[in-house]
N, C-alpha and C positions, 0 to 999 in steps of 0.2 A: 235160412234165417241167419242173420248176421247181427251181432250185438255191436253197438257203437260205443264210443267212450262216454256218452252221456246216458247210458242205460236205456236207450231206445232200441227198438228192433225194427229192421226192415223186413217187410213181408212182401214177397214177390207174388203179385197176382197173375193169374192166367187170364188173358183177355180173349173171349170168344164172341165174335161179332160185336155188339154193343153192350154186352153184359160182362160184369166183373165176377169171376168165379175163383175162389181161393182153393188152393191145393188141399185136399182132404188130409194129407199127411202133416200139414202144419199144426203144431200143438204148442201153445205158449206154456212156459214154465211158470206156475202160479206164484213163485216167490219173487219174480220180476214184475208182476202185475198185481194190482190191488183189485182182485175180482170180488164181486158181490155174491156170486153163486158158484155153481159147479165149475170144475176146471174149464178154462176158456178154449174153445176151438173157433177158428175163423169159419163160422158156420153160415148158413143161408141167411140168418137174421142180420148179421153184420154186413154181409154182401148186399142185402136189400137196403140196409141203412146207407151204405156208400152210394148205391145207385140213386137213392132218394136225394142225397146231397148234390150229386152231379146234376140231377134233373132240376133241382131248385135253383142252381146257379144260372140256368137259362133265363130266369125271371128277374135277375139282378137289375136294379135301377141304379146305375152308376155312371151317369152322363158326365160327371166332373172328373173323377179319378180314372174311369174306364177299368177299374179293378173289380172284376166280378168274383163274388164269393157265394158259395152255396153251403148250407148246413142241414143236418137232419138229426133229430134226437130220437132215441129209443127209450120209451118209458119203461118203468119196472113191470108194467102189465103187458108189454109187447107192442104198444102203439108207436107208430112213427109219425113225426111231425116235421115238415120241411120249412126252411126259411132261406131267404136271400138277403143280401145287404141292400139297404134302401137309403140312398143319399139324399141330401137336402142342400140347397145352395148356401145355407148358413153353416154347413158342416157340423155344428154342434147338435143339430136335430137329426143327424144321420143315425141309422140303426144298423148294427152289424147282423150278419146272417145268423150267427149263433144265438143272439138274443131274440131275433125274430122267430126262430124255430122254438126256442124255449117258451116265449110268451104265447105263441100259438097253442102249445101243449098245455100250459098252465091255464089259459082261457077255456080249455076244454076239460079241466079237472085234474090234470097231471100234477102231482106233488113230489114225484121222485123220478130221477133220470138214471138210467143204467149206462147209456153210452151216447156219444155225439160224434158224428162224422163231419169233417170240414174239408172243403176243396176250393181251389181257385184255378185260374188259368196259368199260374206261375210254374216254372220248372222246379222251384224249391217248394218246400212245404209251408203252408200258411197256418200259423198258430193263432189261437184266440188272443185278443188283446186283454189287457188287465181288467177292464170292466167286465168283459165276457167271462173271464176266468172266475171273477167274484160271483157273477150270476150263476154260472154252472155250479159252483160250490154251494150256493144256496139250496139247490135242488138235488144235491148228492155229493158227499165227500169221497166217494169211491167210484166216480164216473170214469169210464174208459174213453179216451180221446183217440179217434181214428183220423189221421191226416192223409190226404190223397193229393199228389201233385198232378200236373198235366200229362205225365207219362203213364199214369195209372199205378205208380208205386205207392205203397201204403206204409205209414209209420204209425206205431201205436204207443201211446203213453197213458197217463192217468192224470186226473186233476190234482192228485196229491203230489205228483212230480212237477207239474207246471205251476202249482200254487202251494208250496210247502208252508207250514205254520199259518194256515189260512185263518181268517176271521170268519167264523161260521156260527150257525144256530147253537151248536154245542158250546161255543165260547160263552155265550150269554146264559146258557142253561146250567153251566158248571157252578 
């Protein structure tokens, strides 16, 4: 585990055939992450979430940009919902992978998100856009963000780090 200057951590996965397996010795320090539950381990649940995001990317409809993105959310009750980016010739009607996954979950009754995994074909990490960050925040202000590049490297952050001082439900309820 290596800390970067922006308080992100690189997590080196072990790749076995087509599956992403995280080293069981990896343990995140809870004061660097905003966890909702017990101390975070890169466990089977997060590995499954990453696999789901990678699988979702295969269904990307991106004939204009050729920029494929896959995402998957983990609900508080352990359900996983996948989404891909869906482009439209008018561009404004395009939907990002993150929002597709969230909207699929919400349409099935999910009201709270624990984590989201995001992947693309890029060598660098693909972060959620501003609109997606706001939508993520709507369904959890303590959401873990797992980013996966095309080499299988994983970076972890939180929505609080990516959208500090967010406008959220709590803002209206205060």
